[in-house]
C-alpha positions as a Markdown table, in Angstrom:
| # | Residue | x | y | z |
|---|---|---|---|---|
| 1 | Met | -6.7 | -3.4 | 1.5 |
| 2 | Leu | -4.5 | -3.9 | 4.6 |
| 3 | Glu | -6.3 | -2.9 | 8.0 |
| 4 | Met | -4.1 | -1.8 | 10.2 |
| 5 | Glu | -5.0 | -0.9 | 14.3 |
| 6 | Met | -4.6 | 2.3 | 15.6 |
| 7 | His | -3.0 | 2.7 | 19.2 |
| 8 | Pro | -6.0 | 3.9 | 21.4 |
| 9 | Asn | -3.7 | 6.7 | 22.3 |
| 10 | Leu | -3.6 | 8.2 | 19.5 |
| 11 | Ile | -7.4 | 7.8 | 18.3 |
| 12 | Arg | -8.3 | 9.7 | 21.7 |
| 13 | Leu | -5.8 | 12.4 | 20.7 |
| 14 | Leu | -7.3 | 12.7 | 17.6 |
| 15 | Leu | -10.7 | 12.6 | 18.7 |
| 16 | Glu | -9.9 | 15.4 | 21.1 |
| 17 | Ser | -7.9 | 17.7 | 18.4 |
| 18 | Thr | -9.2 | 20.0 | 15.9 |
| 19 | Asn | -6.7 | 21.8 | 14.2 |
| 20 | Leu | -3.4 | 20.4 | 12.6 |
| 21 | Thr | -0.5 | 21.7 | 10.4 |
| 22 | Leu | -0.4 | 20.8 | 7.2 |
| 23 | Ala | 2.8 | 20.9 | 5.3 |
| 24 | Val | 3.3 | 20.8 | 1.5 |
| 25 | Thr | 6.0 | 21.3 | -1.0 |
| 26 | His | 6.3 | 22.1 | -4.6 |
| 27 | Glu | 8.5 | 23.7 | -7.0 |
| 28 | Thr | 8.3 | 26.7 | -5.4 |
| 29 | Gly | 9.5 | 25.3 | -2.0 |
| 30 | Pro | 7.6 | 24.7 | 1.4 |
| 31 | Tyr | 4.3 | 25.9 | 2.5 |
| 32 | Cys | 2.6 | 25.7 | 6.0 |
| 33 | Ala | -0.8 | 26.4 | 6.5 |
| 34 | Asn | -3.1 | 25.1 | 9.8 |
| 35 | Cys | -6.5 | 23.4 | 9.3 |
| 36 | Phe | -9.3 | 22.4 | 10.6 |
| 37 | Phe | -10.1 | 18.5 | 11.2 |
| 38 | Val | -12.5 | 16.0 | 12.1 |
| 39 | Phe | -11.5 | 12.2 | 12.8 |
| 40 | Asn | -13.8 | 9.6 | 11.7 |
| 41 | Cys | -13.5 | 6.5 | 13.5 |
| 42 | Glu | -15.2 | 4.4 | 11.2 |
| 43 | Thr | -13.0 | 5.4 | 8.7 |
| 44 | Lys | -10.0 | 6.1 | 10.5 |
| 45 | Gly | -9.9 | 9.0 | 8.1 |
| 46 | Ile | -9.2 | 12.8 | 8.6 |
| 47 | Ile | -11.4 | 15.4 | 7.2 |
| 48 | Leu | -10.0 | 18.8 | 6.6 |
| 49 | Lys | -11.9 | 21.9 | 6.1 |
| 50 | Ser | -10.1 | 24.1 | 3.8 |
| 51 | Asp | -10.6 | 26.5 | 1.2 |
| 52 | Met | -10.1 | 24.3 | -2.5 |
| 53 | Asn | -8.7 | 28.0 | -3.3 |
| 54 | Ser | -6.3 | 28.2 | -0.8 |
| 55 | Lys | -2.2 | 28.1 | -1.5 |
| 56 | His | -1.8 | 25.1 | 0.2 |
| 57 | Met | -4.8 | 23.2 | -1.1 |
| 58 | Gln | -3.7 | 23.9 | -4.7 |
| 59 | Met | -0.1 | 22.8 | -3.7 |
| 60 | Ala | -1.6 | 19.3 | -1.7 |
| 61 | Leu | -3.6 | 18.1 | -4.8 |
| 62 | Lys | -1.1 | 19.3 | -7.3 |
| 63 | Asp | -0.1 | 16.5 | -9.4 |
| 64 | Asp | 3.4 | 15.6 | -10.5 |
């Protein structure tokens, strides 16, 4: 896997923020929803808090 460096300002922004807008699209068109998140510095990943039955999560997980 390719290791990428993240700019310190981006890391600081992600650590200071708690919500994001998740935008997805599908056959029915685009859809946006606000989600809470935390940033994991070790993995450089974002962990979302959302209901798996919500419209935006169902659309995001759709395998098309």
